C-alpha positions in Angstrom: -95.6 208.7 124.9 -92.3 206.3 124.9 -90.8 206.4 128.3 -87.8 204.7 129.7 -87.6 203.6 133.2 -84.0 202.7 134.4 -84.3 200.6 137.6 -88.0 200.2 136.4 -88.2 196.5 138.1 -87.1 198.0 141.7 -89.0 199.1 144.6 -89.9 202.5 143.6 -89.8 201.3 139.7 -92.5 198.9 140.6 -94.9 201.6 141.5 -93.8 204.0 138.8 -94.2 201.6 136.0 -97.9 200.6 136.3 -98.8 204.1 137.0 -97.4 205.1 133.5 -99.1 202.1 131.9 -102.4 202.9 133.5 -101.9 206.3 131.5 -101.5 204.4 128.4 -97.8 205.4 128.0 -95.7 202.9 126.3 -93.2 202.0 128.9 -89.5 200.6 128.4 -87.7 199.1 131.3 -83.9 198.8 131.7 -82.8 197.0 134.9 -79.9 194.9 136.1 -82.1 193.0 138.5 -79.7 193.3 141.1 -82.3 194.9 143.7 -85.2 194.5 141.5 -87.4 191.7 140.5 -88.8 191.0 137.0 -92.1 189.6 138.5 -92.6 193.2 140.2 -93.6 194.5 136.7 -95.8 193.6 133.8 -93.6 194.5 130.9 -93.1 192.5 127.5 -89.8 191.1 126.8 -89.7 193.6 123.7 -89.9 196.3 126.3 -87.3 195.0 128.8 -83.7 195.0 128.8 -81.6 193.2 131.3 -78.2 195.6 131.7 -76.3 197.3 134.1 -76.2 201.1 133.7 -72.4 200.9 133.9 -72.3 199.3 130.3 -72.3 202.4 128.2 -72.6 200.2 124.8 -76.0 198.5 126.4 -77.5 201.5 127.8 -76.8 203.5 124.3 -78.0 200.8 122.2 -81.1 200.4 124.2 -82.1 204.2 124.4 -81.3 204.7 120.8 -83.4 201.9 119.6 -86.2 203.0 122.0 -85.9 206.7 121.1 -88.0 207.7 124.2 -89.8 211.0 124.8 -89.2 210.8 128.4 -86.4 209.1 130.7 -86.9 208.3 134.2 -83.7 207.5 135.8 -84.3 205.5 138.9 -81.3 203.0 138.7 -79.0 203.3 141.8 -77.5 202.0 144.8 -79.6 203.5 147.4 -79.1 201.6 150.8 -77.0 203.6 152.8 -75.3 201.3 154.9 -74.2 199.4 151.6 -73.0 202.4 150.0 -70.5 203.2 153.0 -69.5 199.5 152.9 -68.8 200.0 149.3 -68.0 203.1 148.1 -66.2 202.7 145.2 -68.9 200.4 143.8 -71.8 202.6 144.7 -70.2 205.9 143.5 -69.2 204.1 140.3 -73.0 202.8 139.8 -74.5 205.9 140.7 -72.3 208.6 139.1 -70.6 206.8 135.8 -74.1 205.0 135.3 -76.0 208.3 135.3 -73.0 209.7 132.7 -73.9 206.7 130.7 -77.6 207.5 130.7 -76.9 211.0 129.8 -74.7 210.4 126.8 -77.3 208.1 125.5 -79.9 210.3 126.1 -78.0 213.3 124.0 -78.6 211.1 121.0 -82.3 211.0 121.3 -84.1 213.3 118.7 -87.4 213.0 120.4 -86.3 213.4 124.1 -88.4 216.1 125.9 -87.8 215.3 129.4 -85.5 213.7 131.7 -86.3 213.1 135.5 -83.5 212.1 137.9 -84.3 210.2 141.3 -82.2 212.1 143.8 -82.3 212.0 147.5 -83.0 214.0 150.6 -79.6 212.6 151.7 -78.1 215.7 150.0 -79.1 217.8 152.8 -77.0 218.3 156.0 -78.6 217.8 159.4 -81.4 220.4 160.0 -84.1 220.5 162.7 -86.7 222.3 160.6 -88.2 221.2 157.1 -85.9 221.5 154.5 -86.8 223.2 151.2 -85.2 223.0 147.5 -83.4 226.3 148.2 -81.7 225.1 151.3 -78.2 224.5 151.3 -76.8 220.9 150.5 -74.1 219.3 152.1 -74.2 215.3 152.0 -73.2 213.4 155.0 -72.4 209.9 153.1 -71.4 208.4 150.0 -74.6 208.0 148.8 -75.6 211.7 149.3 -72.6 212.8 147.5 -73.2 210.6 144.7 -76.6 211.7 144.2 -75.4 215.4 144.3 -73.0 214.6 141.5 -75.8 213.2 139.6 -77.7 216.6 140.0 -74.9 218.4 139.1 -74.9 216.1 135.5 -78.3 216.8 135.2 -77.7 220.4 135.1 -74.8 220.1 133.1 -77.0 218.0 130.7 -79.7 220.6 130.4 -77.2 223.4 129.7 -75.8 221.4 126.8 -79.3 220.3 125.3 -81.9 222.5 126.9 -84.1 219.4 127.4 -86.3 219.7 130.6 -84.7 218.1 133.4 -86.0 217.6 136.8 -84.3 216.3 139.7 -86.5 214.7 142.4 -85.2 214.4 145.8 -86.7 211.3 147.2 -87.3 211.0 151.2 -88.2 207.9 152.8 -90.1 205.7 150.6 -92.2 202.5 151.8 -94.7 200.3 150.3 -94.8 196.9 148.8 -91.8 195.3 146.7 -89.2 196.8 149.0 -85.7 195.1 148.3 -83.7 196.9 151.0 -83.4 196.3 154.9 -84.9 199.7 155.5 -86.8 200.5 158.8 -90.2 199.3 157.8 -89.6 196.2 155.8 -87.2 195.4 158.6 -89.9 195.9 161.2 -92.0 193.9 159.0 -89.7 190.7 158.4 -89.3 190.2 161.9 -92.8 190.5 163.0 -93.8 188.4 160.1 -91.4 185.7 161.5 -93.3 185.6 164.6 -91.6 187.7 166.7 -92.9 190.3 169.1 -89.7 191.6 170.7 -87.7 193.0 168.0 -84.2 194.2 167.6 -83.6 197.7 165.9 -81.1 200.4 166.2 -81.7 204.0 166.3 -85.1 204.8 167.8 -85.4 208.7 168.2 -84.6 210.0 164.7 -87.7 211.2 163.0 -88.2 210.5 159.0 -90.6 211.6 156.2 -92.0 208.3 155.0 -93.9 208.6 151.7 -95.7 205.7 150.2 -94.4 204.7 146.7 -98.0 204.9 145.1 -97.7 208.7 146.1 -94.2 208.6 144.7 -95.3 207.3 141.6 -98.3 210.1 141.2 -95.7 212.9 141.7 -93.5 211.5 139.0 -96.7 211.4 136.5 -97.7 214.9 137.4 -94.0 216.3 137.2 -93.9 214.5 133.5 -96.9 216.7 132.6 -95.5 220.1 133.6 -93.9 221.6 130.5 -90.9 224.3 129.9 -89.5 223.7 133.4 -85.9 224.0 132.5 -83.8 222.6 135.2 -85.4 222.3 138.2 -85.4 220.5 141.5 -88.4 219.1 143.9 -88.8 217.3 147.0 -91.0 214.4 147.2 -91.8 213.7 150.5 -95.3 213.4 152.6 -94.3 216.6 154.8 -94.9 214.5 158.1 -92.3 212.7 160.2 -92.7 209.8 162.4 -89.9 208.3 165.0 -89.1 204.8 164.8 -90.8 204.0 168.0 -93.9 205.7 166.1 -93.6 203.4 163.4 -93.8 200.5 165.5 -96.8 201.8 167.4 -98.6 201.6 164.0 -98.0 197.9 163.5 -98.9 197.4 167.2 -102.4 199.2 166.3 -102.9 197.3 163.1 -101.8 193.9 164.7 -103.7 194.5 168.1 -100.4 193.2 169.8 -98.0 194.3 172.0 -94.4 194.7 170.4 -91.2 195.4 172.4 -87.9 196.8 171.0 -84.8 195.9 171.9 -81.9 198.3 170.9 -79.3 196.2 169.0 -75.8 198.1 169.3 -74.9 196.7 165.8 -77.5 198.4 164.1 -77.1 201.8 165.7 -75.7 204.4 163.3 -73.0 206.6 164.7 -73.7 209.4 162.8 -77.3 210.0 162.6 -79.9 212.6 161.8 -82.5 213.4 164.4 -84.9 214.9 161.8 -85.6 214.5 158.0 -88.7 216.4 156.8 -89.6 217.5 153.5 -91.0 221.0 152.3 -93.1 219.9 149.5 -94.8 223.1 148.8 -93.3 223.6 145.8 -94.3 220.3 144.3 -97.9 220.7 145.3 -98.1 224.3 144.0 -96.5 223.4 140.7 -98.4 220.3 140.0 -101.2 220.1 142.1 -100.2 217.0 143.6 -101.2 215.7 146.9 -100.2 212.5 149.1 -103.1 210.3 149.4 -101.5 207.4 151.5 -100.8 207.8 155.3 -98.4 205.8 157.0 -101.1 203.6 158.8 -102.9 202.8 155.5 -99.5 201.9 153.7 -98.5 199.6 156.9 -101.9 198.3 157.0 -101.7 197.6 153.2 -98.4 195.7 153.8 -99.7 193.6 156.3 -103.1 192.7 154.7 -100.9 191.5 151.7 -98.7 189.1 153.9 
């Protein structure tokens, strides 16, 4: 199939694009390279468009020219501290940009499915694993903008009857990370030779899912038919505290790492848990995660 991936040169896109290419899909990438990198993907110039999703004319021209069978909409600003510091810019990209993609999608005669990268940040604070049917109540501008995107996706489905899936990504990790999230920040400080590292909140637990597993899940979601409008969690179903992540680095490096809490990095509003119930995804697609936290970190270390 012809598949357009917005944000395809970014962190998650750089795992999704080669997965789709390996399955012999004809993949087209739309990216403004503000966070992504052209070198992350092997896509010919004829299949790549350098553009911003806020530019409705460029988005429309590209998608109209390609006439894709599937659109995977990954393009967004998704680093929560940046979104909180730049609420107008991040909401403009995540909401107006999504509207532009959907308006262009309506003009596609062959479109069979659209997949939207949403987030676990749409959920409120919870001490248990969250399922798709649970309440949504974002705590930050990023979660709000993505929940708006989900609502736009549902509206698109109601207007077009084209299969539409919102995939709520949990904490992604793997190669080509372009934002200073926890694992790349630990990796960066260790690579610089530090064995005393500065971090913020240490006790919150997160569900870390490797980008290769995410790419496999996206591929599986493309394969299922007649979904209507639907929502899926995409996590691994296991949570780790910050200290446990650091311990995995210690095991792999066989070296002691000391953590110092940097007050400037401490988030005032923080979730103690963010864990995915992924039983729906597994049941409906047969997908299973293959990459453990240890394997993923070891892969990062080996490729330094």
